[in-house]
C-alpha positions in Angstrom: 0.0 0.0 0.0 2.8 2.4 0.8 4.2 2.1 -2.8 0.8 2.9 -4.2 0.5 5.8 -1.8 3.9 7.1 -2.9 3.0 6.7 -6.6 -0.3 8.6 -6.1 1.6 11.5 -4.5 4.1 11.5 -7.4 1.2 11.6 -9.9 -0.6 14.5 -8.2 2.7 16.4 -7.7 3.7 15.8 -11.3 0.4 16.8 -12.7 0.4 20.0 -10.7 3.9 20.8 -11.9 3.4 20.2 -15.6 -0.4 21.0 -15.9 -1.3 17.5 -17.0 1.7 17.2 -19.3 4.0 14.3 -18.5 7.7 13.8 -19.3 10.1 10.9 -19.1 10.8 9.8 -15.5 14.4 8.7 -16.2 17.3 11.1 -15.9 18.3 12.2 -19.4 21.5 13.8 -20.6 21.2 16.3 -23.4 17.8 15.0 -24.4 14.2 16.0 -23.7 11.4 13.5 -23.8 8.2 13.9 -25.6 5.0 14.0 -23.6 3.2 10.7 -23.0 -0.4 9.9 -23.6 -1.3 8.5 -20.2 -1.2 11.5 -17.9 -3.5 11.0 -14.9 -5.9 13.8 -14.4 -5.2 16.0 -11.5 -7.8 15.4 -8.7 -8.5 19.1 -8.4 -9.0 19.8 -12.1 -12.2 18.1 -13.4 -12.1 20.3 -16.5 -9.0 18.5 -17.8 -10.1 15.3 -19.6 -8.3 12.1 -19.0 -6.8 10.3 -21.9 -8.8 7.2 -22.6 -6.9 4.2 -21.6 -7.4 1.1 -23.6 -9.9 -1.1 -21.8 -8.4 -4.2 -23.2 -4.7 -3.8 -23.2 -2.9 -7.0 -22.6 0.8 -6.1 -22.8 1.9 -2.7 -21.7 3.4 -0.7 -24.6 6.3 1.1 -23.1 7.4 2.7 -26.3 8.3 6.4 -25.8 5.8 8.5 -27.7 7.0 10.2 -30.8 6.2 13.5 -32.4 3.7 11.7 -34.6 1.6 10.4 -31.7 -1.7 12.0 -31.2 -3.5 12.7 -28.0 -7.2 12.7 -27.3 -8.4 15.5 -25.0 -6.1 18.5 -24.3 -3.8 19.6 -26.9 -0.3 18.3 -26.5 2.3 21.1 -25.9 5.0 21.5 -28.5 8.4 20.1 -27.9 11.1 22.5 -26.8 13.6 22.5 -29.6 16.0 24.9 -27.8 19.6 23.6 -27.7 20.5 21.7 -24.5 24.0 21.7 -22.9 24.9 18.0 -23.1 27.2 18.4 -20.1 24.3 19.2 -17.7 22.2 16.3 -16.6 18.4 17.0 -16.9 16.1 15.6 -14.3 12.7 15.1 -15.8 9.6 14.4 -13.7 6.9 12.0 -15.0 3.4 13.1 -14.1 2.0 10.1 -16.0 3.2 7.3 -13.8 0.0 5.5 -13.2 -1.1 3.4 -10.3 -3.5 0.5 -10.7 -6.3 2.8 -9.4 -5.4 5.4 -12.1 -5.9 2.8 -14.8 -9.2 1.7 -13.3 -10.4 5.2 -13.1 -9.5 6.1 -16.7 -10.8 2.9 -18.2 -14.1 3.4 -20.0 -15.2 -0.2 -19.4 -15.6 -1.2 -15.7 -12.3 -2.7 -14.8 -10.4 -3.7 -11.6 -6.6 -3.9 -11.7 -4.7 -6.2 -9.3 -1.1 -5.2 -9.4 2.1 -6.6 -7.8 1.5 -5.1 -4.4 -1.9 -6.8 -4.1 -0.5 -10.0 -5.5 2.3 -10.1 -2.9 0.4 -8.8 0.1 -1.0 -11.9 1.7 1.7 -14.4 0.6 -0.8 -16.6 -1.3 0.5 -19.7 -2.9 -2.0 -19.7 -5.8 -3.8 -17.1 -8.0 -7.1 -18.6 -7.0 -6.5 -17.6 -3.3 -6.1 -14.0 -4.5 -9.2 -13.9 -6.7 -11.6 -15.1 -4.0 -11.1 -11.8 -2.2 -12.2 -9.6 -5.1 -15.6 -8.0 -5.4 -18.2 -10.3 -6.8 -15.8 -13.3 -7.2 -16.5 -16.6 -5.6 -14.5 -19.9 -5.7 -16.2 -23.3 -5.9 -15.1 -26.4 -4.0 -13.9 -27.0 -0.5 -12.3 -24.1 1.4 -8.6 -24.2 1.2 -8.6 -26.5 -1.7 -9.3 -24.1 -4.5 -11.9 -24.6 -7.3 -13.4 -23.0 -10.3 -13.5 -19.2 -10.4 -16.8 -17.5 -10.8 -17.9 -13.9 -11.2 -21.3 -12.7 -10.1 -21.7 -16.1 -8.4 -22.5 -17.7 -11.7 -21.2 -21.3 -12.3 -18.4 -22.4 -14.5 -18.5 -21.4 -18.1 -20.0 -17.9 -17.5 -16.7 -16.4 -16.5 -14.0 -16.2 -19.3 -10.6 -16.7 -17.8 -7.7 -15.7 -20.1 -3.9 -15.8 -19.9 -2.3 -12.9 -21.8 -5.6 -12.4 -23.5 -6.0 -16.0 -24.7 -8.1 -18.8 -23.3 -6.5 -21.1 -20.8 -5.1 -24.3 -22.2 -6.8 -27.6 -21.3 -5.5 -29.2 -18.2 -4.3 -25.9 -16.7 -5.5 -24.9 -13.3 -5.1 -21.6 -11.6 -4.4 -23.4 -8.4 -1.0 -24.4 -9.9 0.0 -20.9 -11.0 2.2 -19.1 -8.6 1.4 -15.3 -8.1 5.1 -14.6 -8.6 4.8 -15.3 -12.3 1.9 -12.8 -12.7 2.4 -9.2 -13.6 -1.2 -8.2 -12.9 -4.8 -9.4 -13.0 -7.5 -7.5 -14.9 -11.1 -8.0 -13.8 -13.5 -6.7 -16.5 -17.1 -6.8 -15.4 -18.8 -6.5 -18.8 -17.4 -7.9 -22.1 -15.6 -5.6 -24.6 -15.3 -6.1 -28.3 -11.5 -6.5 -28.3 -11.3 -9.5 -25.9 -14.3 -11.8 -26.2 -18.0 -11.9 -25.7 -17.9 -15.4 -24.3 -18.2 -13.7 -20.9 -21.8 -13.5 -19.6 -20.5 -12.9 -16.0 -17.3 -11.1 -17.0 -13.6 -11.6 -17.9 -10.5 -12.4 -15.7 -7.3 -11.7 -17.7 -4.1 -12.9 -16.1 -1.1 -11.1 -17.5 2.2 -13.0 -17.1 5.4 -11.2 -16.2 6.1 -8.4 -18.7 9.0 -6.1 -19.3 10.3 -6.1 -15.7 10.9 -2.6 -14.6 13.1 -3.2 -11.6 16.7 -4.0 -11.8 16.8 -6.5 -9.0 16.2 -10.2 -9.3 13.8 -11.7 -6.8 14.1 -15.1 -5.1 11.4 -16.5 -2.9 11.9 -19.6 -0.8 8.7 -21.0 0.8 7.4 -24.0 2.7 3.9 -24.8 3.8 2.7 -27.3 6.3 -0.7 -28.9 6.5 -1.3 -31.7 9.0 2.5 -32.2 9.2 2.9 -32.5 5.4 5.3 -30.1 3.8 4.9 -28.3 0.5 8.1 -26.5 -0.6 8.1 -23.9 -3.3 10.9 -21.9 -5.0 10.3 -19.0 -7.4 12.7 -16.8 -9.3 12.2 -13.6 -11.3 15.3 -12.2 -13.0 15.4 -9.3 -15.5 18.2 -8.3 -17.9 19.0 -6.4 -21.0 21.6 -6.5 -23.7 21.4 -3.5 -26.1 18.0 -3.7 -27.8 17.2 -7.0 -26.2 15.2 -7.0 -23.0 14.4 -10.3 -21.2 12.9 -11.6 -18.0 13.1 -15.1 -16.6 10.3 -16.2 -14.3 9.9 -19.7 -13.0 8.8 -21.7 -10.0 9.1 -25.3 -8.7 6.4 -26.5 -6.3 5.3 -29.6 -4.4 2.1 -30.2 -2.4 1.3 -33.0 0.0 -2.3 -33.3 1.1 -4.8 -35.5 2.9 -8.4 -35.6 1.8 -11.3 -37.3 3.4 -15.1 -37.2 3.1 -18.1 -38.8 4.8 -21.2 -39.5 2.7 -24.6 -40.5 4.0 -27.3 -41.7 1.5 -30.9 -41.7 2.6 -33.6 -43.4 0.5 -37.3 -43.2 1.3 -36.4 -41.5 4.6 -34.3 -44.5 5.7 -30.6 -44.7 6.1 -29.3 -46.6 3.1 -25.5 -46.2 2.8 -22.6 -44.6 4.6 -19.4 -44.1 2.7 -16.0 -43.1 4.1 -13.5 -41.9 1.5 -9.9 -41.2 2.4 -6.8 -40.4 0.3 -3.3 -39.0 0.6 -1.5 -37.6 -2.3 1.5 -35.6 -3.5 1.7 -33.3 -6.6 4.8 -31.6 -7.9 5.6 -29.6 -10.9 7.5 -26.7 -12.5 6.3 -23.5 -14.2 8.4 -21.5 -16.6 7.3 -18.3 -18.3 10.4 -16.4 -19.6 9.9 -13.3 -21.8 12.1 -11.9 -24.5 11.6 -8.5 -26.2 13.6 -7.0 -29.0 13.2 -3.3 -30.0 14.2 -2.6 -33.6 15.8 0.6 -34.8 12.6 1.9 -36.2 10.8 1.5 -32.9 9.0 -1.8 -33.7 9.0 -4.4 -31.0 8.8 -8.2 -31.0 8.0 -10.0 -27.8 8.1 -13.8 -27.3 6.8 -15.5 -24.1 6.8 -19.2 -23.8 4.7 -20.8 -21.0 5.6 -24.2 -19.8 4.0 -26.4 -17.2 4.7 -29.9 -16.1 2.7 -31.4 -13.2 2.6 -34.9 -11.8 0.4 -36.1 -9.0 -0.4 -39.5 -7.4 -2.6 -40.5 -4.6 -3.5 -43.6 -2.7 -6.9 -43.9 -1.1 -9.7 -46.1 0.1 -13.5 -46.2 0.1 -15.5 -48.0 2.8 -19.2 -48.6 2.1 -21.6 -49.7 4.8 -25.0 -50.8 3.4 -27.5 -50.0 6.1 -30.8 -51.1 4.5 -30.1 -54.8 4.0 -29.8 -54.5 0.2 -26.9 -55.9 -1.7 -24.0 -53.5 -1.6 -22.4 -52.4 -4.9 -19.1 -52.9 -3.0 -17.8 -53.0 0.6 -14.2 -51.9 0.3 -12.2 -50.3 -2.5 -8.5 -49.7 -2.7 -7.8 -46.8 -5.1 -4.5 -45.7 -6.7 -4.5 -42.7 -9.1 -1.7 -41.1 -11.2 -1.9 -38.2 -13.5 0.5 -36.2 -15.7 -0.2 -32.8 -17.2 2.0 -31.2 -19.8 1.3 -27.7 -21.1 3.4 -25.7 -23.5 2.3 -22.4 -25.1 4.1 -19.7 -27.0 2.7 -16.2 -27.0 4.2 -13.8 -29.6 3.4 -10.1 -30.1 4.7 -7.8 -32.8 4.0 -4.0 -32.6 4.6 -1.7 -35.5 4.0 2.1 -35.4 3.1 3.7 -38.7 4.0 7.2 -39.9 0.5 8.5 -39.4 0.5 7.6 -35.7 -1.5 4.3 -36.2 -0.4 1.1 -34.7 -0.5 -2.4 -36.0 -0.3 -5.3 -33.6 0.2 -8.9 -34.7 -0.2 -12.0 -32.5 0.7 -15.6 -33.1 0.5 -18.5 -30.8 1.2 -22.2 -30.7 0.5 -24.7 -27.9 0.2 -28.3 -27.0 -1.2 -29.9 -23.9 -1.5 -33.5 -22.7 -3.4 -34.8 -19.7 -2.9 -38.5 -18.9 -4.5 -40.2 -15.9 -4.6 -43.8 -14.7 -6.9 -45.1 -12.0 -6.7 -48.6 -10.5 -9.7 -49.4 -8.3 -9.8 -52.8 -6.6 -13.1 -53.3 -4.9 -14.5 -56.3 -3.0 -17.8 -57.2 -1.5 -19.9 -60.2 -0.6 -22.2 -59.7 -3.6 -19.5 -58.9 -6.2 -16.6 -60.9 -5.0 -13.6 -59.0 -6.4 -13.5 -56.5 -9.2 -10.6 -54.7 -10.6 -11.7 -51.5 -12.4 -9.0 -49.8 -14.5 -9.6 -46.5 -16.2 -7.0 -44.9 -18.4 -7.6 -41.5 -20.1 -5.2 -39.9 -22.5 -6.1 -36.5 -23.9 -4.0 -34.3 -26.2 -4.8 -30.9 -27.5 -2.8 -29.0 -30.2 -3.6 -25.3 -30.5 -2.6 -22.6 -33.0 -3.9 -19.0 -33.0 -3.4 -15.8 -35.0 -4.7 -12.3 -34.6 -4.2 -8.8 -35.8 -5.3 -5.4 -34.4 -5.1 -2.0 -36.1 -5.6 1.1 -33.9 -5.4 4.8 -34.5 -6.1 7.9 -32.4 -8.0 10.4 -34.4 -8.0 14.1 -34.0 -11.7 14.4 -33.1 -11.3 12.4 -29.8 -11.9 9.0 -31.2 -9.6 6.0 -30.8 -10.5 3.4 -33.4 -9.5 -0.3 -33.1 -10.4 -3.2 -35.4 -9.0 -6.7 -35.8 -9.6 -10.4 -35.9 -8.7 -13.5 -33.9 -8.7 -17.1 -35.1 -7.7 -20.3 -33.3 -7.8 -24.0 -34.1 -7.7 -26.8 -31.6 -7.4 -30.5 -32.5 -8.2 -32.9 -29.7 -7.5 -36.6 -29.5 -8.9 -38.5 -26.6 -8.8 -42.2 -25.7 -10.5 -43.7 -22.7 -10.1 -47.4 -21.7 -12.3 -48.7 -18.9 -12.3 -52.3 -18.0 -13.8 -54.5 -15.2 -11.7 -57.6 -14.6 -10.4 -57.1 -18.2 -13.8 -56.7 -19.9 -14.8 -53.3 -21.4 -17.3 -51.4 -19.2 -18.9 -49.5 -22.1 -19.2 -49.7 -25.8 -16.4 -47.9 -27.5 -13.9 -48.3 -24.7 -10.5 -47.9 -26.2 -11.7 -46.1 -29.3 -10.2 -42.8 -30.2 -12.3 -39.6 -30.1 -10.9 -37.0 -32.4 -12.3 -33.5 -32.5 -11.6 -30.2 -34.2 -12.6 -26.8 -32.8 -12.4 -23.7 -35.0 -13.1 -20.3 -33.5 -13.1 -17.1 -35.5 -13.8 -13.6 -34.3 -13.8 -10.1 -35.8 -14.5 -6.8 -34.2 -14.4 -3.0 -34.5 -14.3 -0.7 -31.5 -14.5 3.1 -31.1 -13.3 4.7 -27.8 -14.5 8.3 -27.8 -13.5 11.1 -25.4 -16.6 13.1 -26.0 -15.7 16.0 -23.7 -13.9 16.4 -20.3 -16.9 14.8 -18.5 -18.0 12.0 -21.0 -16.2 9.0 -22.4 -17.8 6.2 -24.4 -16.7 2.8 -25.8 -18.8 1.3 -28.6 -18.0 -2.0 -30.3 -19.4 -4.8 -32.4 -18.0 -8.3 -32.4 -18.8 -11.5 -34.2 -17.7 -14.8 -32.9 -18.3 -18.2 -34.4 -17.4 -21.7 -33.2 -17.5 -24.9 -35.2 -16.9 -28.3 -33.5 -16.6 -31.5 -35.5 -15.6 -34.9 -34.2 -15.6 -38.6 -35.1 -17.1 -41.0 -32.7 -17.6 -44.8 -32.9 -21.3 -44.0 -33.4 -20.7 -41.6 -36.3 -19.7 -38.0 -37.0 -20.9 -35.1 -34.7 -21.0 -31.5 -35.8 -22.1 -28.4 -33.9 -22.0 -24.7 -35.1 -22.8 -21.5 -33.4 -22.2 -17.8 -34.1 -23.2 -14.6 -32.4 -23.2 -10.9 -33.3 -22.6 -8.9 -30.1 -23.1 -5.1 -30.0 -21.4 -3.5 -26.9 -21.6 0.0 -25.4 -19.9 1.5 -22.3 -20.3 5.0 -21.0 -18.5 7.0 -18.3 -19.8 10.3 -16.8 -17.3 12.3 -14.7 -19.6 14.4 -12.6 -18.9 18.1 -13.0 -17.6 19.9 -9.9 -17.1 16.5 -8.2 -13.6 15.4 -9.5 -13.5 12.3 -7.4 -16.9 10.9 -8.6 -18.0 9.2 -11.7 -20.9 7.0 -13.0 -20.6 4.1 -15.4 -23.1 2.2 -17.5 -22.8 -0.7 -20.0 -25.2 -2.4 -22.4 -23.9 -5.7 -23.7 -24.7 -8.8 -25.6 -22.7 -11.9 -24.7 -23.0 -15.7 -24.9 -21.8 -18.9 -23.4 -21.0 -21.7 -25.9 -21.5 -25.3 -24.8 -18.3 -27.0 -23.7 -16.8 -29.7 -25.8 -17.5 -32.3 -23.2 -21.2 -31.3 -23.2 -21.3 -31.8 -27.0 -19.2 -34.9 -27.7 -18.3 -36.4 -24.3 -17.3 -40.0 -24.0 -19.6 -41.8 -21.5 -18.6 -41.2 -17.9 -19.7 -44.1 -15.7 -20.6 -43.7 -12.0 -19.4 -46.5 -9.7 -22.5 -46.2 -7.5 -25.1 -45.4 -10.1 -28.3 -43.6 -8.9 -30.4 -40.6 -9.7 -28.0 -38.4 -7.7 -24.9 -40.1 -9.0 -25.7 -40.7 -12.7 -23.6 -41.6 -15.7 -22.9 -38.7 -18.1 -23.1 -38.3 -21.9 -23.0 -35.4 -24.4 -25.6 -33.7 -26.6 -24.4 -32.7 -30.1 -27.5 -30.5 -30.6 -26.9 -28.0 -27.8 -27.3 -24.3 -28.6 -25.2 -21.6 -27.0 -26.7 -19.5 -24.3 -27.1 -15.9 -25.2 -27.5 -13.0 -22.8 -28.5 -9.3 -22.9 -27.0 -7.3 -20.0 -26.9 -3.9 -18.4 -24.5 -2.6 -15.8 -24.6 0.6 -13.7 -21.8 1.7 -11.4 -20.9 4.6 -9.1 -17.3 5.2 -8.0 -15.9 7.7 -5.5 -12.1 7.9 -5.5 -10.2 8.7 -2.4 -6.6 9.8 -2.0 -4.0 7.2 -1.4 -5.5 4.8 -3.9 -8.8 4.3 -2.0 -12.2 3.9 -3.5 -15.9 3.6 -2.5 -17.9 1.9 -5.3 -21.3 0.3 -6.0 -22.1 -1.7 -9.1 -25.5 -3.2 -10.3 -25.8 -5.8 -13.0 -28.7 -7.6 -14.8 -28.5 -10.5 -17.3 -31.4 -12.0 -19.3 -30.2 -15.4 -20.5 -31.8 -17.5 -23.3 -31.3 -21.2 -24.1 -30.0 -22.0 -20.6 -28.0 -25.2 -20.4 -28.8 -27.7 -17.6 -28.3 -31.4 -17.1 -31.3 -33.6 -16.9 -31.3 -37.2 -15.6 -33.3 -40.1 -17.0 -33.3 -43.9 -16.8 -31.7 -45.5 -19.9 -31.3 -49.3 -20.2 -31.5 -49.8 -16.5 -28.9 -47.0 -15.6 -29.5 -43.4 -14.6 -27.9 -41.1 -17.2 -27.5 -37.3 -17.1 -27.3 -35.3 -20.4 -27.2 -31.5 -21.1 -30.3 -29.9 -22.6 -31.4 -26.3 -23.4 -34.1 -24.8 -21.3 -36.0 -21.6 -22.0 -34.6 -18.7 -20.2 -33.2 -17.3 -16.9 -32.5 -13.9 -15.3 -30.0 -12.9 -12.8 -29.2 -9.5 -11.1 -27.0 -8.3 -8.3 -25.3 -5.5 -6.5 -21.6 -5.3 -5.7 -20.3 -2.9 -3.0 -16.6 -2.1 -2.5 -14.7 0.0 0.0 -10.9 0.2 0.0 -9.1 3.0 1.9 -6.6 3.9 4.6 -7.8 5.2 8.0 -5.6 8.2 7.5 -7.8 9.2 4.5 -10.4 10.2 7.1 -8.4 10.6 10.3 -4.9 12.0 9.6 -3.7 11.0 13.1 -4.9 7.4 12.9 -2.6 4.4 12.8 -1.3 3.2 9.4 -4.2 0.8 8.8 -5.5 -0.1 5.4 -9.0 -1.6 5.0 -10.4 -3.6 2.1 -14.0 -4.8 2.1 -16.7 -5.9 -0.4 -20.1 -7.3 -0.3 -22.3 -8.7 -3.1 -25.9 -9.9 -3.2 -27.3 -12.0 -6.1 -30.8 -12.8 -7.3 -31.7 -15.2 -10.1 -34.7 -17.1 -11.5 -35.0 -20.0 -14.1 -38.2 -19.9 -16.1 -38.6 -23.7 -16.7 -38.0 -24.7 -13.0 -40.5 -24.0 -10.2 -39.3 -22.0 -7.2 -38.5 -21.1 -4.5 -34.8 -21.8 -5.2 -34.8 -21.9 -9.0 -31.5 -20.0 -9.2 -28.7 -20.0 -11.7 -26.6 -23.1 -11.1 -24.1 -22.8 -8.3 -25.0 -19.1 -7.5 -25.0 -18.2 -3.8 -27.3 -15.5 -2.5 -24.5 -13.3 -1.2 -20.8 -13.2 -0.4 -18.5 -10.8 1.5 -14.8 -10.1 2.3 -13.2 -8.0 5.0 -9.4 -7.4 5.0 -7.0 -5.2 7.0 -3.3 -4.4 6.9 -1.5 -2.7 9.8 2.0 -1.3 9.4 3.6 -0.7 12.8 5.2 2.7 13.3 8.2 1.6 15.5 8.9 -1.9 14.0 9.5 -3.1 10.5 6.4 -5.3 10.9 3.2 -5.4 8.9 0.2 -7.5 10.2 -2.8 -8.4 8.1 -5.7 -10.7 7.5 -8.8 -11.4 5.5 -12.2 -13.0 6.2 -14.1 -14.6 3.2 -17.7 -15.5 3.8 -20.4 -17.2 1.7 -23.5 -18.4 3.5 -25.3 -21.7 2.9 -27.7 -21.8 -0.1 -29.9 -24.2 -2.1 -30.3 -24.3 -5.9 -33.2 -26.2 -7.5 -31.3 -27.5 -10.5 -34.2 -29.3 -12.1 -37.8 -30.2 -11.3 -36.7 -33.3 -9.5 -33.3 -32.4 -8.0 -31.9 -29.7 -5.7 -28.3 -29.0 -4.5 -27.5 -27.6 -1.1 -24.1 -25.9 -0.5 -23.0 -25.3 3.1 -21.4 -22.3 4.8 -18.0 -21.2 3.6 -16.0 -19.1 6.0 -12.3 -18.8 5.4 -9.9 -16.7 7.6 -6.4 -15.9 6.4 -3.7 -14.0 8.3 -0.1 -13.0 7.7 2.9 -11.2 9.4 5.7 -9.6 7.4 9.0 -8.6 8.9 11.2 -6.5 6.7 14.9 -7.0 7.6 16.2 -4.6 4.9 15.2 -3.2 1.6 16.4 -6.5 0.0 15.2 -9.1 2.5 11.9 -9.9 4.3 10.3 -12.8 6.0 6.6 -13.6 5.7 4.5 -16.0 7.9 0.9 -16.7 6.8 -1.9 -18.9 8.0 -4.5 -20.1 5.5 -8.0 -21.3 6.5 -7.4 -20.6 10.2 -11.0 -21.6 11.1 -11.0 -25.1 9.6 -14.7 -25.9 9.9 -16.3 -28.8 8.1 -17.8 -28.2 4.6 -21.3 -29.7 3.9 -22.9 -30.3 0.6 -26.1 -32.2 -0.2 -28.1 -33.4 -3.2 -31.8 -34.1 -3.0 -33.6 -36.0 -5.7 -37.3 -37.1 -6.1 -36.6 -39.0 -9.4 -37.5 -42.6 -9.1 -37.6 -42.5 -5.3 -36.9 -39.8 -2.7 -33.1 -39.8 -2.1 -30.7 -37.5 -0.2 -27.0 -37.7 -0.4 -25.1 -35.6 2.2 -21.3 -35.2 2.1 -19.2 -33.8 5.0 -15.7 -32.8 4.1 -13.2 -31.7 6.8 -11.0 -28.8 6.0 -7.5 -28.0 7.2 -5.3 -25.1 8.3 -2.1 -24.4 6.3 0.9 -22.6 7.8 3.5 -21.1 5.4 6.8 -19.4 5.8 8.4 -17.5 2.9 11.7 -15.7 2.7 11.8 -13.1 0.0 15.1 -11.8 -1.4 16.2 -9.2 -3.9 19.8 -9.1 -5.2 
């Protein structure tokens, strides 16, 4: 927080000195620097319009503006061409050094920027732990174990998660990505034309380490302990340059050891039927590498290459004990389970920037990637009714990805910034699943290869317009099309979808109130069906029932489409603080849900399109330092947010006919206290989501228990280059309860209690 505070003061001071004109921050000898285009508006001068910052910038363009660059808003002052004595060093102050809050404030689309200070603050071991504290963001799964990331409480698939502006590769999990490899995280609440419209709930863009500004290398050595099991982690970030070549190495090596257990009670016709105890211990280890190389040509063009490499291996040994309580024949009594999995992900991001003579800019992108996910499960189960069964399942999935994109942008003299471009990517998937029971196939097609091709094409045009000092607008139109084709043992499967999406964002900076502004957005977005929902191989349930069915795909699924509106109010405080409120509404058509039916004596779930659904919510945020209101107060920074969600599904009767996996509310409260007489900072955060019930179909409901996670940390700074961090994750390790209630076939309730655990971590952070 202190670095943000200092940066804010520099911005305000620089703005006052140069009247919203910014100059290079570096010391220059015998050379003046042209004004930049990103000067932050002085807080006391509402009449000075802010330069519109790109709402979708993925990689920061640090190229020094030339005389051909144009500026939207106030006229750029002419360069001083008077001769300069080369023997006298010139100190130049940059009034345009922007904090994360400055970027958020100037963005036309509603955006939250999470920079390095926020990423480092709590000493989190994964990006998912950071995201759960952000306004309107929830995390599925057991507390302390990570899970799928959701915005607005909406289930998986509604939130588009990107890495460097591109979709995450298959098999990649945010729980394995170290925050040390991330430059910043961008939360975009409403889709914009340049990124994607496959974002009904919003976009989370994770930008990997860029052109590292500091000269120091950073080494972090960490160890975490959970129930006596250690999880060491080493990460290194090291910058360098050689003439026109600029490079950054970033990598981490990790290992996790965990114990998992759950207790399941199945009740049929109001009578106890089964009790299942599952236990497992496992270890996962891996390495992440994301180096970045940038070369600047003599004409100012830049070429950046950033490989992303991941290897992860995990194995676990577990057991399942089933006690049949109703006198019926048990599907099994004891099972010994061994699982191994390997994940390989390789991705190359490339970016070429060319500035034209008329001030326009051409950006070209090209990417290649390959991922493999291999898993083997050996389940040996025994029981009086079945004797002995050895169930072996092997799944090998390989994806090959290539992508290309281009963007042309130009700042026009009438206050418009025009951008147009296209993106295309191709994915080829090969999947083989072999499932046997004592050597015999467990389903037709076991061992056959499923091959699929996914082609995605998008084109867009976007106009960002600085109408006047108080109004800014962003209007865009994007078309996206997806074609999926595959070859199954049963024949060829094809699915096509395409959506035109008009988008509009507006910002009003309230006159005579320089710290206040209003936002609004009107958007059209969609959610395509996942590949597994379209062409999934059969997934068989060991204990088949209406609440534990087999799963198949549906090649005739249509994409969900949504019309949305957003309204927001923001009041900016000094020292990078903010008070904000945001309201959203989404009207969704062709809602996708899974329905269960009895097929050939087994319960099978398949995805189908329903009619429609609506969801709305309000998101409140307060982030400030006590000294913003009480100058003599201790150096305490507070962070808080609260969100409340409502939703309704037309084809399902209430009262809990909500969007799948959407809680009614969620809240966060965090605090950081920097002691005055000691080099010590203390902090913590409380994350809370109450229990809720979702009626997922006319015959089934899901109940999700209370989630309450408390995290704490202490940071001792030995020197400017060395500090030690101690953190406690999930300090209140209460049990996590989930239930499924079904009236299909017979009344059945399955309740699962999952214990959670506290993790203690120690991390030594060095700069050299």
